[in-house]
C-alpha positions as CSV (number, residue, x, y, z in Angstrom):
1,M,73.3,146.0,98.4
2,E,73.8,149.5,97.7
3,E,72.5,151.3,100.9
4,D,72.1,154.5,99.1
5,I,69.5,153.5,96.9
6,K,66.1,154.1,98.0
7,T,63.3,151.6,98.7
8,R,60.7,150.8,96.0
9,S,58.0,152.4,98.2
10,Q,59.9,155.7,98.6
11,L,60.7,155.6,94.9
12,L,57.1,155.4,94.1
13,A,56.2,158.2,96.4
14,E,58.6,160.3,94.8
15,L,57.1,159.4,91.1
16,N,53.6,160.4,92.6
17,E,55.2,163.7,93.9
18,L,56.7,164.4,90.5
19,R,53.5,163.8,88.8
20,T,51.6,166.2,91.1
21,R,54.1,168.9,90.6
22,N,53.8,168.5,86.7
23,L,50.2,169.1,86.8
24,Q,50.5,172.1,89.0
25,L,53.0,173.3,86.6
26,E,50.6,172.9,83.8
27,D,47.8,174.9,85.7
28,A,50.4,177.7,86.5
29,L,51.4,177.9,82.7
30,R,47.7,178.3,81.8
31,Q,47.5,181.2,84.2
32,R,50.7,183.1,83.6
33,P,53.9,183.2,81.3
34,S,56.8,181.4,82.3
35,N,59.4,184.1,81.1
36,Q,59.7,187.5,79.6
37,A,59.1,186.0,75.9
38,D,56.1,184.5,77.2
39,K,54.8,187.4,78.8
40,A,55.3,189.5,75.7
41,A,53.5,186.6,73.8
42,T,50.8,186.9,76.2
43,V,50.4,190.7,75.8
44,R,50.3,190.1,72.0
45,Q,48.0,187.0,72.1
46,E,44.6,186.7,73.5
47,P,43.7,183.8,75.4
48,G,41.8,181.2,73.5
49,S,43.5,182.1,70.4
50,T,45.0,179.3,68.2
51,Q,48.5,180.6,68.6
52,Y,48.3,180.5,72.3
53,R,46.8,177.0,72.4
54,L,49.8,175.8,70.1
55,H,52.2,177.3,72.6
56,L,50.7,175.4,75.5
57,E,50.7,172.2,73.6
58,Q,54.4,172.6,73.0
59,L,55.1,173.4,76.7
60,L,53.0,170.4,77.6
61,S,54.7,168.1,75.4
62,K,58.2,169.1,76.4
63,R,57.0,168.7,80.0
64,T,55.6,165.1,79.3
65,R,58.8,164.1,77.6
66,E,60.7,165.1,80.6
67,L,58.4,163.3,82.7
68,A,58.5,160.3,80.7
69,A,62.3,160.3,80.9
70,S,62.2,160.7,84.5
71,N,59.8,157.9,84.7
72,R,62.0,155.5,82.8
73,R,65.0,156.4,85.0
74,L,62.9,155.7,88.1
75,E,61.6,152.4,86.5
76,R,65.3,151.4,85.9
77,A,66.3,152.3,89.5
78,I,63.4,150.1,90.6
79,A,64.5,147.1,88.2
80,D,68.1,147.6,89.6
81,R,66.8,147.6,93.1
82,K,64.8,144.6,92.4
83,R,67.6,142.7,90.8
84,I,69.9,143.7,94.0
85,E,67.2,142.6,96.3
86,N,66.8,139.1,94.4
87,R,70.5,138.7,94.4
88,T,70.7,139.4,98.0
89,R,67.8,137.0,98.8
90,A,69.5,134.3,96.7
91,G,72.8,135.0,98.4
92,N,71.5,134.7,102.0
93,S,69.3,131.7,101.0
94,L,72.9,130.0,100.1
95,L,74.6,131.4,103.1
96,K,71.9,130.1,105.2
97,L,72.3,126.6,103.7
98,L,75.9,126.8,104.4
99,T,75.1,127.0,108.2
100,E,72.3,124.5,108.0
101,A,73.8,121.8,106.0
102,G,75.7,119.0,107.5
103,S,77.6,117.8,104.6
104,L,78.8,118.7,101.1
105,Q,76.3,116.3,99.7
106,E,73.4,117.9,101.7
107,Y,74.4,121.5,100.8
108,L,74.5,120.6,97.0
109,D,71.2,118.8,97.2
110,R,69.5,121.7,98.6
111,A,71.3,124.2,96.5
112,V,70.1,122.5,93.4
113,L,66.6,122.7,94.5
114,L,67.0,126.4,94.9
115,L,68.5,126.8,91.4
116,R,65.8,125.1,89.9
117,T,63.5,127.3,91.5
118,W,65.0,130.4,90.7
119,S,65.6,129.4,87.0
120,G,62.3,128.1,86.5
121,C,63.5,125.1,84.4
122,R,62.7,121.4,85.1
123,C,66.2,120.0,85.3
124,A,69.2,121.2,87.4
125,G,72.4,120.0,88.6
126,I,76.0,120.7,90.1
127,R,79.0,118.9,88.9
128,L,82.3,119.2,90.7
129,F,85.4,118.6,88.6
130,D,87.5,116.9,91.1
131,D,84.6,114.3,91.6
132,A,85.3,112.3,88.5
133,A,83.1,109.3,89.7
134,R,79.8,111.0,88.9
135,P,78.5,113.2,86.2
136,C,76.8,115.6,88.7
137,A,77.4,115.9,92.3
138,S,73.7,116.5,92.6
139,Y,70.9,116.9,90.3
140,L,67.1,117.2,90.1
141,G,64.8,116.5,87.1
142,F,67.1,114.0,85.3
143,K,66.5,110.1,85.3
144,K,67.4,108.8,88.5
145,K,69.1,105.6,87.4
146,S,71.3,107.0,84.7
147,P,71.3,110.9,84.5
148,E,74.4,110.8,82.3
149,S,72.1,109.2,79.6
150,E,70.2,112.3,79.0
151,N,72.6,115.0,80.0
152,P,74.5,116.2,77.0
153,F,76.8,118.3,79.1
154,L,78.7,116.1,81.4
155,L,81.8,118.3,81.2
156,D,84.3,115.6,80.1
157,H,87.6,116.6,79.0
158,D,86.9,116.1,75.6
159,H,83.5,117.6,75.4
160,P,83.4,121.1,73.5
161,V,81.2,122.7,76.1
162,Y,84.0,122.0,78.8
163,A,86.9,122.5,76.8
164,R,85.9,125.8,75.0
165,D,82.9,127.6,76.4
166,I,84.1,127.3,79.9
167,V,87.6,126.7,80.5
168,D,89.1,128.2,77.3
169,R,86.8,131.3,77.0
170,D,89.2,133.5,75.1
171,K,88.9,131.1,72.0
172,S,85.2,131.2,72.1
173,Q,84.4,134.8,72.3
174,D,82.8,134.7,68.9
175,L,80.2,131.8,69.8
176,P,76.8,133.5,70.3
177,Y,75.7,131.4,73.1
178,L,78.2,132.7,75.5
179,T,77.3,135.3,78.2
180,R,79.8,138.2,79.6
181,Q,80.5,136.0,82.5
182,G,81.6,133.1,80.5
183,S,78.4,131.0,81.0
184,F,76.8,128.8,78.1
185,L,73.4,129.7,77.4
186,C,71.1,128.6,74.6
187,S,67.4,129.2,74.8
188,D,66.3,127.3,71.8
189,T,68.8,124.5,70.8
190,A,67.2,124.1,67.4
191,A,68.2,127.8,66.4
192,T,71.8,127.6,67.7
193,T,74.3,128.2,65.2
194,A,78.2,128.5,65.1
195,P,79.4,129.6,61.8
196,D,83.0,129.6,62.8
197,D,82.9,125.9,64.1
198,D,80.4,123.7,62.4
199,R,81.6,120.7,64.1
200,V,80.9,122.0,67.7
201,S,77.4,123.5,66.4
202,T,76.7,120.0,64.8
203,R,77.7,118.0,67.9
204,L,76.0,120.4,70.3
205,I,72.6,120.4,68.4
206,S,72.6,116.7,67.8
207,E,73.2,115.8,71.5
208,C,70.6,118.4,72.7
209,V,68.0,117.0,70.1
210,R,68.9,113.4,71.1
211,S,68.5,114.3,74.8
212,G,65.2,116.2,74.1
213,F,66.3,119.5,75.7
214,A,65.3,122.6,73.9
215,S,66.8,125.1,76.3
216,V,70.0,124.7,78.1
217,A,72.6,126.6,80.2
218,V,76.0,125.7,81.7
219,I,77.1,128.2,84.4
220,P,81.1,127.9,85.4
221,I,81.8,127.8,89.5
222,R,84.9,129.5,89.9
223,H,87.1,129.6,93.1
224,A,90.6,131.3,93.3
225,E,90.7,131.7,89.6
226,R,90.0,128.1,88.9
227,V,87.0,126.6,87.3
228,A,86.0,124.2,90.3
229,G,82.6,122.9,88.7
230,A,79.8,124.0,86.7
231,I,75.7,124.4,87.3
232,L,73.8,122.7,84.5
233,L,70.0,123.9,83.8
234,A,68.0,122.2,81.2
235,D,64.4,122.2,79.9
236,R,62.5,120.3,77.3
237,R,60.8,123.5,76.5
238,P,62.3,126.2,74.5
239,W,63.0,129.6,76.1
240,R,62.6,128.3,79.6
241,V,66.2,129.2,80.7
242,A,65.8,133.0,81.0
243,A,68.9,135.2,80.8
244,H,67.9,137.1,83.9
245,A,67.9,133.9,85.6
246,V,71.3,132.9,84.4
247,E,72.5,136.3,85.5
248,L,71.0,135.9,89.0
249,I,72.8,132.4,89.4
250,E,76.1,134.0,87.8
251,S,76.1,136.6,90.4
252,N,76.0,134.0,93.3
253,T,78.2,131.3,92.1
254,H,81.0,132.4,94.4
255,F,78.7,131.5,97.3
256,I,78.6,128.0,96.2
257,A,82.4,128.2,95.3
258,D,83.2,129.1,98.8
259,A,80.6,126.6,100.4
260,V,82.3,123.7,98.4
261,H,85.5,125.0,99.3
262,R,84.8,124.9,103.0
263,F,83.0,121.6,102.9
264,Q,85.8,120.0,100.9
265,T,88.6,121.4,103.1
266,R,86.7,120.2,106.2
267,D,86.2,116.8,104.7
268,E,89.9,116.7,103.7
269,L,90.9,117.5,107.2
270,R,88.5,114.9,108.7
271,F,89.7,112.3,106.2
272,K,93.3,113.0,107.4
273,Y,92.3,112.6,110.8
274,D,90.3,109.4,110.4
275,T,93.5,108.1,108.4
276,Q,95.9,109.0,111.0
277,E,93.4,107.4,113.8
278,V,93.4,104.0,111.7
279,I,97.2,104.1,111.2
280,G,97.8,104.9,115.0
281,A,95.4,101.8,115.9
282,I,97.5,99.6,113.7
283,L,100.8,100.9,115.1
284,G,99.2,100.2,118.5
285,L,98.5,96.8,117.6
286,S,102.1,96.0,116.3
287,L,103.3,96.9,119.8
288,Q,101.4,93.9,121.3
289,D,102.8,90.4,121.6
290,I,100.5,88.8,119.3
291,P,100.8,86.4,116.5
292,L,101.1,87.9,113.0
293,E,97.8,86.3,111.8
294,E,96.0,88.1,114.6
295,F,97.8,91.4,114.0
296,L,96.8,91.3,110.3
297,A,93.2,90.5,111.4
298,H,92.9,93.3,113.4
299,S,94.4,95.7,111.0
300,L,92.1,94.5,108.2
301,N,89.2,95.1,110.6
302,K,90.4,98.7,111.2
303,V,90.5,99.3,107.3
304,L,87.0,97.9,106.6
305,F,85.4,99.6,109.3
306,S,87.0,103.0,109.3
307,P,85.0,105.6,110.9
308,S,85.7,108.1,107.9
309,P,82.4,108.8,106.1
310,S,84.6,109.3,102.9
311,L,85.1,105.7,102.6
312,G,82.6,103.3,101.5
313,F,84.4,99.7,101.8
314,Q,82.3,96.5,101.9
315,P,83.0,94.4,105.0
316,Q,85.0,91.9,102.9
317,G,88.7,91.6,102.3
318,A,91.7,89.6,102.9
319,I,95.6,90.3,103.4
320,F,98.1,88.0,101.9
321,V,101.8,87.7,102.9
322,V,104.6,86.6,100.5
323,G,105.5,82.9,101.3
324,E,108.9,81.5,102.0
325,D,109.5,80.6,98.3
326,R,109.2,84.2,97.2
327,Q,106.6,83.1,94.6
328,T,103.6,82.6,96.3
329,L,100.9,84.7,98.3
330,V,99.7,83.2,101.5
331,M,96.2,84.2,102.9
332,K,97.1,85.2,106.6
333,A,94.0,87.1,107.4
334,R,90.3,87.5,106.1
335,I,87.0,89.0,106.7
336,G,83.8,88.2,105.2
337,I,85.5,85.9,102.8
338,P,83.3,82.7,101.9
339,D,85.0,79.5,102.8
340,R,84.8,78.4,99.2
341,V,86.8,81.6,98.1
342,T,89.3,80.8,100.8
343,A,90.0,77.4,99.8
344,N,90.8,78.5,96.3
345,C,92.8,81.6,97.2
346,A,94.6,80.2,100.3
347,Q,97.8,80.2,98.1
348,V,98.1,82.5,95.0
349,P,101.0,82.3,92.8
350,F,102.9,85.3,91.6
351,G,101.3,86.5,88.4
352,K,98.0,84.8,88.6
353,C,94.7,86.9,89.1
354,L,94.7,90.3,90.4
355,C,96.5,89.7,93.6
356,G,99.3,87.8,91.9
357,Q,99.5,90.7,89.1
358,T,99.9,93.0,91.8
359,A,102.7,91.1,93.7
360,V,104.8,90.9,90.7
361,D,104.9,94.5,89.5
362,G,103.8,96.4,92.8
363,T,100.9,98.3,91.2
364,F,97.9,99.6,92.9
365,R,95.0,97.9,91.1
366,Y,91.1,98.9,90.8
367,F,88.9,96.3,89.0
368,E,85.3,96.3,88.3
369,C,83.9,93.0,87.5
370,V,81.0,93.3,85.5
371,K,80.6,89.8,84.5
372,G,81.1,87.8,87.4
373,T,84.8,86.9,86.9
374,N,88.0,88.5,87.8
375,G,90.5,86.0,86.6
376,S,90.9,84.4,89.9
377,P,90.5,80.4,90.3
378,H,86.7,80.7,91.4
379,E,83.8,82.3,89.8
380,T,81.1,84.4,91.4
381,A,77.5,84.7,90.6
382,R,77.3,88.3,91.6
383,P,79.3,91.2,89.9
384,H,81.6,93.0,92.3
385,G,84.9,95.0,92.2
386,H,88.2,94.9,93.8
387,Y,91.0,97.2,95.2
388,C,94.4,95.2,95.2
389,V,96.9,97.1,97.2
390,P,100.6,96.0,97.1
391,I,102.3,96.0,100.6
392,L,105.9,97.2,99.7
393,F,109.1,98.0,101.5
394,S,112.0,99.4,99.6
395,D,110.4,98.3,96.3
396,Q,110.2,94.6,97.7
397,T,106.7,93.0,97.8
398,L,106.0,91.9,101.3
399,G,102.3,91.0,100.6
400,V,98.8,92.3,99.2
401,M,95.7,93.7,100.7
402,N,92.6,92.9,98.6
403,L,89.2,94.5,99.3
404,T,85.9,93.5,97.7
405,L,83.8,96.3,96.4
406,K,80.2,96.5,95.3
407,A,79.4,96.4,91.5
408,G,79.9,99.8,90.1
409,H,81.8,101.2,93.1
410,P,83.7,104.0,91.6
411,H,87.6,104.4,91.6
412,D,88.0,106.9,94.5
413,R,91.1,109.0,95.0
414,R,90.6,109.3,98.7
415,E,90.3,105.5,99.1
416,E,93.5,104.8,97.0
417,E,95.5,107.3,99.2
418,F,94.1,105.9,102.5
419,L,94.9,102.2,101.4
420,L,98.3,103.0,100.2
421,A,99.0,104.8,103.6
422,V,97.8,102.0,105.4
423,A,99.8,99.4,103.2
424,N,102.9,101.3,103.7
425,V,102.4,101.1,107.6
426,I,101.7,97.5,107.3
427,A,104.8,97.1,105.3
428,G,107.0,98.6,108.0
429,I,105.5,96.7,110.7
430,L,105.9,93.1,108.7
431,Q,109.5,94.2,108.0
432,R,110.2,94.9,111.5
433,K,108.6,91.8,112.7
434,Q,110.6,89.9,110.1
435,V,113.7,91.5,111.5
436,E,112.8,90.9,114.9
437,K,112.0,87.1,114.1
438,E,115.5,86.8,112.4
439,L,117.2,88.7,115.5
440,Q,115.3,86.4,117.9
441,L,116.6,83.4,115.9
442,H,119.9,84.7,115.8
443,T,119.8,85.6,119.5
444,Q,118.7,82.0,120.3
445,R,121.4,80.5,118.1
446,L,123.9,82.6,120.1
447,E,122.7,81.8,123.5
448,Q,122.8,78.1,122.6
449,S,126.4,78.5,121.4
450,N,127.4,80.6,124.5
451,R,125.7,77.7,126.6
452,N,127.6,75.1,124.7
453,L,131.0,77.1,125.2
454,Q,130.4,77.5,128.7
455,D,129.5,73.9,129.3
456,F,132.6,72.9,127.4
457,A,135.0,75.2,129.2
458,F,133.4,73.9,132.6
459,V,133.6,70.2,131.6
460,A,137.0,70.7,130.0
461,S,138.5,72.4,132.9
462,H,137.2,69.7,135.3
463,D,138.5,67.2,133.0
464,L,141.9,68.6,132.8
465,Q,142.3,69.0,136.6
466,E,142.6,65.4,137.1
467,P,145.7,64.6,134.9
468,L,147.3,68.0,136.0
469,R,146.9,66.8,139.6
470,K,148.7,63.6,138.9
471,I,151.4,65.4,137.1
472,Q,151.8,67.7,140.2
473,T,151.6,64.9,142.8
474,F,154.1,62.5,140.9
475,G,156.5,65.5,140.2
476,E,156.6,66.2,143.9
477,R,157.0,62.7,144.9
478,L,159.8,62.3,142.4
479,R,161.5,65.4,143.7
480,S,161.2,64.5,147.3
481,K,162.2,60.8,147.0
482,Y,164.9,60.9,144.4
483,A,166.3,64.3,144.6
484,D,169.7,62.9,145.9
485,V,169.7,60.5,142.8
486,L,168.9,63.1,140.2
487,S,171.4,65.0,138.2
488,D,171.1,69.0,138.4
489,T,169.8,68.8,134.9
490,A,167.2,66.5,135.8
491,I,166.2,68.7,138.7
492,N,166.0,71.6,136.4
493,Y,163.6,69.8,134.2
494,L,161.6,68.7,137.1
495,E,161.3,72.2,138.3
496,R,160.3,73.5,134.9
497,M,157.6,70.9,134.7
498,Q,156.1,71.6,138.0
499,N,156.2,75.5,137.3
500,A,154.3,74.6,133.9
501,A,151.7,72.6,135.8
502,A,151.3,75.3,138.2
503,R,150.6,77.8,135.5
504,M,148.2,75.2,133.8
505,Q,146.6,75.0,137.2
506,R,146.1,78.9,137.3
507,L,144.7,78.9,133.8
508,I,142.3,76.2,134.5
509,D,141.0,78.1,137.6
510,A,140.5,81.3,135.6
511,L,138.7,79.6,132.9
512,L,136.5,77.9,135.6
513,T,135.9,81.3,137.2
514,F,135.3,83.0,133.8
515,S,132.6,80.2,132.9
516,R,130.9,80.6,136.5
517,V,130.0,84.2,135.9
518,T,127.1,83.7,133.4
519,A,126.0,80.4,135.4
520,T,125.8,82.5,138.5
521,S,124.8,86.0,137.2
522,G,121.1,85.5,138.4
523,R,121.8,85.8,142.3
524,H,121.5,89.4,142.4
525,E,120.8,91.0,145.9
526,M,121.2,94.5,147.9
527,T,125.0,94.6,148.0
528,D,126.8,97.4,150.0
529,L,130.0,97.9,148.1
530,R,131.6,99.2,151.3
531,D,131.5,95.5,152.6
532,V,132.8,94.3,149.5
533,I,135.8,96.4,149.5
534,G,136.5,95.9,153.0
535,S,136.5,92.1,152.6
536,V,138.8,92.6,149.5
537,L,141.2,94.7,151.3
538,S,141.3,92.4,154.2
539,D,142.2,89.4,151.8
540,L,145.0,91.5,150.3
541,E,146.1,93.0,153.2
542,L,149.5,91.0,153.4
543,C,150.2,92.0,149.6
544,I,149.4,95.6,150.4
545,E,151.8,95.6,153.4
546,Q,154.7,94.0,151.3
547,A,154.3,96.2,148.5
548,G,154.1,99.2,150.8
549,G,150.9,100.3,149.1
550,R,148.3,102.6,150.2
551,V,144.4,102.4,149.2
552,E,142.2,105.3,149.7
553,V,138.3,104.8,149.8
554,G,135.6,107.4,149.2
555,F,131.9,107.2,148.6
556,L,130.7,103.6,147.9
557,P,126.9,102.8,147.0
558,V,124.6,100.0,147.5
559,V,123.8,98.1,144.3
560,M,121.7,95.2,143.1
561,A,124.6,92.7,142.5
562,D,126.1,89.2,143.2
563,A,128.4,89.9,146.2
564,D,130.7,87.1,145.3
565,Q,131.3,88.4,141.9
566,M,131.6,92.1,143.1
567,C,134.4,90.8,145.3
568,Q,136.0,88.8,142.3
569,L,135.9,92.2,140.3
570,F,137.4,94.4,142.9
571,Q,140.1,91.8,143.7
572,N,141.2,91.5,140.1
573,L,141.1,95.5,139.8
574,I,143.3,95.9,142.9
575,G,145.2,93.1,142.4
576,N,146.4,94.4,139.1
577,A,147.1,98.0,140.6
578,L,149.5,96.2,143.1
579,K,151.2,94.1,140.5
580,F,151.7,96.4,137.7
581,Q,154.2,98.7,139.4
582,A,157.6,99.8,138.2
583,E,159.2,101.6,141.1
584,G,158.1,103.1,144.3
585,S,154.9,102.3,146.6
586,P,151.5,101.6,145.0
587,R,149.0,104.2,145.6
588,I,145.3,103.2,144.8
589,G,142.2,105.3,145.1
590,I,138.5,104.0,144.9
591,R,135.6,106.4,144.6
592,S,132.2,106.7,142.7
593,H,129.5,109.1,142.0
594,W,125.8,108.8,140.9
595,F,124.8,110.2,137.3
596,A,121.5,110.2,135.2
597,D,122.6,109.0,131.8
598,G,123.8,105.6,131.5
599,P,125.4,103.5,128.8
600,S,122.3,102.3,127.2
601,D,118.6,103.5,126.6
602,E,116.7,104.0,129.7
603,P,113.1,104.9,130.7
604,A,112.3,108.3,131.7
605,D,111.9,107.2,135.4
606,S,115.3,105.5,135.4
607,P,117.0,105.7,139.0
608,G,120.5,106.5,137.1
609,W,123.8,104.9,137.5
610,Y,126.9,104.6,139.6
611,R,130.2,105.1,138.1
612,I,133.2,103.5,140.4
613,F,136.8,104.7,139.7
614,V,139.7,102.5,140.6
615,E,142.9,104.7,140.2
616,D,146.6,103.6,140.4
617,N,150.1,105.1,140.0
618,G,151.4,101.9,138.2
619,I,153.1,101.7,134.8
620,G,150.0,102.4,132.7
621,F,149.3,101.2,129.2
622,D,148.6,102.6,125.7
623,E,144.9,103.2,125.1
624,A,145.2,101.7,121.6
625,D,145.5,98.5,123.5
626,L,142.3,99.1,125.4
627,E,140.0,96.5,123.7
628,R,142.9,94.0,123.9
629,I,143.3,94.0,127.5
630,F,139.8,92.9,128.2
631,A,140.0,89.9,125.8
632,P,140.6,86.5,127.3
633,F,144.0,85.1,127.7
634,Q,145.5,88.4,126.3
635,R,148.8,89.9,127.9
636,L,150.6,93.1,127.2
637,H,153.8,91.9,129.0
638,G,155.6,88.8,129.2
639,R,155.5,86.1,132.0
640,E,159.1,87.0,132.9
641,A,158.1,90.7,133.6
642,F,154.6,90.2,135.2
643,E,153.0,86.8,136.0
644,G,149.4,85.9,135.4
645,T,147.1,84.2,133.0
646,G,145.6,87.2,131.0
647,M,142.3,86.2,132.4
648,G,141.8,88.9,135.1
649,L,140.2,91.7,133.1
650,A,138.3,89.3,130.8
651,I,136.7,88.2,133.9
652,C,136.0,91.6,135.2
653,K,134.3,92.7,131.9
654,K,132.3,89.7,131.9
655,I,131.0,90.4,135.7
656,V,130.3,94.0,134.9
657,E,128.1,93.1,131.6
658,S,126.3,90.5,133.5
659,H,125.2,93.1,135.9
660,G,124.1,95.3,132.9
661,G,126.8,97.6,133.2
662,E,130.1,98.6,131.3
663,I,134.0,98.8,132.1
664,T,136.7,100.8,130.5
665,A,139.8,102.5,131.4
666,R,141.8,105.3,130.9
667,S,145.7,105.6,130.8
668,T,149.0,106.6,129.4
669,P,152.3,104.7,129.5
670,G,154.0,105.5,132.9
671,N,151.4,107.5,134.3
672,G,149.1,104.9,136.0
673,A,145.7,103.9,135.0
674,T,142.0,104.6,136.0
675,F,139.6,101.7,135.5
676,I,135.9,102.9,135.4
677,V,133.0,100.5,136.2
678,T,129.6,101.6,135.4
679,L,126.6,99.8,137.2
680,P,122.9,100.5,137.2
681,A,121.7,102.2,140.6
682,G,118.8,100.1,140.8
683,R,115.5,101.3,142.6
684,T,117.0,101.4,146.1
685,A,118.1,103.9,148.5
686,I,121.3,106.0,148.1
687,A,123.8,104.3,150.4
688,G,125.9,106.2,152.7
689,C,129.7,106.4,152.3
690,V,132.6,104.9,154.4
691,Q,134.6,107.4,156.1
692,D,137.5,108.5,154.0
693,G,140.7,106.6,155.0
694,C,143.3,104.4,153.8
695,I,144.9,100.9,154.3
696,G,148.5,100.6,154.3
697,P,151.6,99.7,156.2
698,E,150.6,101.9,159.0
699,G,147.0,100.3,159.1
700,I,143.5,101.8,159.6
């Protein structure tokens, strides 16, 4: 669209003006000479003489030639302007289609109609190279049922027109039917010759003659230096595809290329969005507590009835899962599958029919059944096709998804990508559900084992107490009644027996306490740790006074806990702090603070955690023995140095863990120890704190 070129009417007006001026010039020449030589000739020649007439004729002939040249230039300018106007109108029409069309197919259908109108031929079509399923994305004039049967330019990769005349133009420059823009144009196929390539010429002519087309043209559609497709024009009459029509279409193919790219990009984005929507729905289903069969049925429904317009699945399919024998596929979900087929395909051995073969090698399969059989145990009367999609996790087959297709349904790249993406998601969910199932079974077995151990410990402790009480009772009677007749050695033996029985009683009591923690861990209520510590210090008041100890208490919260177990927990910790002392008076500090991040994953609105510190100035321990001190019946010191059963800290750990918390310690030998108890705050109000103080010999 060159703005400086005048309109056609202006050019015609200038032409008429020029003609008028030429006529006026001829009249002036008849009346007076045009230069000094003419003036001299006029003087010498009389008007009406032969020489004078010849002179006028020469001048007239010269002016006529100038006028004819000017007219030709004007006509060429008018023709150029007309071509530009035609190109502009054609481009505007294609741009208007882009704004009006709702889909790529609608755009191509309307564009083909315009192409046929512009070219004047009877047959027109557009073929996109990435659409391998159809010979033309849109066409007019060809046979509706099988356009490829009379289309000699399907542009297959082995076709000479595709391979040489369009893509590899440099090697075909000598072919007479190529335009300057690289299009193929043959106005009369019977007269087409290619001296340098008889094979191409012979094949081309034979195919055109066989199809009945006398004039054809193939115009490439290029986008980003790549051939994205081609326009096909054909007519059974010779010289019906004109060069000017091909030139007009060539000048506007970039509009078609841009429109195709826009629609394909939009469709690709929409396809990805729809794919993510289906995958998101399947992931949402996996979070629901539903049986596996129900989950697979809902997932299959999401696949078959996907909202994406790019997918054209039949409402018929099934999902198989590998059986326990790892050699059979078991149908777990189906939609639209007849009962007769379900009975035959309820279990499919590996390697048998399409699904079994897919399970063996893990390969995506497309199959078009044109004879009514697909190698499965059943026969069907209607031709159909299949997609067999492997469900793989780390190259291990977990199942197969089978979709039934209409006969003739093409193998579509997008559909394959969609199905593989969905299969990968289902594979991850199946693997997770399998792991969850195994974990649940393992947890159930572990819980049962723990219950058995607790029952055993409880029963064994009770059963051990009766003979132990008899040993203690008869030992005491023997000592009280026969002490005067027993030798010193016998009395020593008797004392050692009674001491051993007492240790055995303490061990049994500790074992009973340990087994009761889990049995009574469900009785949680609002427990103020101020009251708990107060009760414990009251019970240990005599021990604190005898040791000359001092206990300082800081902030203590209210938590959801079993009050009795909290008393047991802090009694063991404070008791250990009083017991494990070398020299001097025990100094014990108890404090706590709230913090947000706990020892395990918590939701965003978690109320947080309380960390309670019990510090002492005792003998301490090596942190290399940290795990050992919390194990049952483990001691770091002999009974001669410090008495005890080795169960105190094990009971503390079990109490804290039954409340959803953790317990640990920090220490160095000779520098005391700090035991840290972490408990969930619970959805309760923050408790107040006791007034800082101490309990010691002076009393508070």
